[in-house]
C-alpha positions as CSV (number, residue, x, y, z in Angstrom):
1,X,1.6,-5.3,-23.4
2,X,0.4,-7.2,-19.9
3,X,2.3,-10.9,-20.1
4,X,0.1,-13.9,-18.7
5,X,1.7,-13.7,-15.3
6,X,1.1,-10.4,-14.0
7,X,-2.2,-10.8,-15.1
8,X,-2.9,-14.5,-13.2
9,X,-1.7,-12.3,-10.8
10,X,-4.0,-9.5,-11.7
11,X,-6.8,-12.3,-11.3
12,X,-5.9,-14.0,-7.4
13,X,-5.7,-10.4,-6.6
14,X,-9.2,-9.5,-7.2
15,X,-10.4,-12.5,-6.2
16,X,-8.8,-12.7,-3.0
17,X,-10.2,-8.3,-3.0
18,X,-13.2,-10.0,-3.8
19,X,-13.4,-12.8,-0.7
20,X,-12.8,-9.3,1.9
21,X,-14.8,-7.4,0.2
22,X,-17.4,-9.3,0.8
23,X,-16.7,-9.7,4.2
24,X,-16.7,-6.4,4.3
25,X,-19.9,-5.4,2.5
26,X,-22.0,-8.0,3.7
27,X,-24.9,-8.2,2.6
28,X,-24.2,-6.8,-0.9
29,X,-22.5,-9.6,-2.1
30,X,-22.7,-12.0,-4.6
31,X,-21.4,-15.4,-2.5
32,X,-18.4,-16.4,-3.6
33,X,-18.2,-16.4,-7.2
34,X,-19.3,-13.1,-7.6
35,X,-17.2,-11.9,-5.0
36,X,-14.6,-13.0,-7.3
37,X,-15.4,-11.4,-10.0
38,X,-17.0,-8.5,-8.5
39,X,-13.2,-7.8,-6.9
40,X,-11.2,-9.0,-9.8
41,X,-13.5,-6.2,-11.4
42,X,-13.0,-4.0,-8.6
43,X,-8.9,-4.3,-9.3
44,X,-10.0,-2.5,-13.1
45,X,-11.6,0.1,-11.3
46,X,-8.5,0.3,-8.9
47,X,-6.4,0.1,-11.8
48,X,-8.2,3.1,-13.3
49,X,-8.2,5.2,-9.7
50,X,-4.4,4.7,-9.2
51,X,-3.0,5.8,-11.8
52,X,-4.9,9.2,-12.7
53,X,-4.1,9.9,-9.2
54,X,-1.0,9.4,-9.8
55,X,-0.1,7.4,-7.4
56,X,2.0,4.2,-7.9
57,X,1.6,1.1,-5.9
58,X,4.5,-0.8,-5.0
59,X,3.8,-3.6,-2.9
60,X,1.5,-6.8,-2.9
61,X,-0.3,-5.6,0.2
62,X,-0.5,-1.6,-1.3
63,X,-2.2,-3.4,-4.6
64,X,-4.9,-5.7,-2.6
65,X,-5.4,-2.5,0.0
66,X,-6.9,-0.8,-3.5
67,X,-8.1,-3.7,-4.9
68,X,-10.1,-3.9,-2.2
69,X,-11.2,-0.4,-1.8
70,X,-12.6,-0.8,-5.6
71,X,-14.5,-4.1,-5.5
72,X,-16.4,-2.6,-2.0
73,X,-17.0,0.2,-4.4
74,X,-18.5,-2.1,-6.9
75,X,-20.6,-3.7,-4.3
76,X,-21.8,-1.1,-2.8
77,X,-23.2,0.8,-6.6
78,X,-23.9,-3.2,-7.5
79,X,-26.4,-3.9,-4.9
80,X,-27.9,-0.5,-4.6
81,X,-28.6,-1.4,-8.1
82,X,-29.8,-4.8,-8.1
83,X,-33.0,-5.3,-8.2
84,X,-35.7,-7.1,-5.6
85,X,-35.7,-9.9,-5.2
86,X,-39.1,-10.7,-4.4
């Protein structure tokens, strides 16, 4: 079962990675709060992806890198699918 501390850590790492992804994928972001949400969702994508590949990440830095990759992928897809604003 996912404990409160683990959930809080997951959300915090997702928030940091969403912010980083917003910096990396400039022009596809959704603002600070939106990127944090996308980063948290990217954490789920990255977690599922590394689990499916059988990769076990033991460090916080490794988790941030993996989750940032998931958030970047999600921002790219969301930016491509987003309706034009005009």
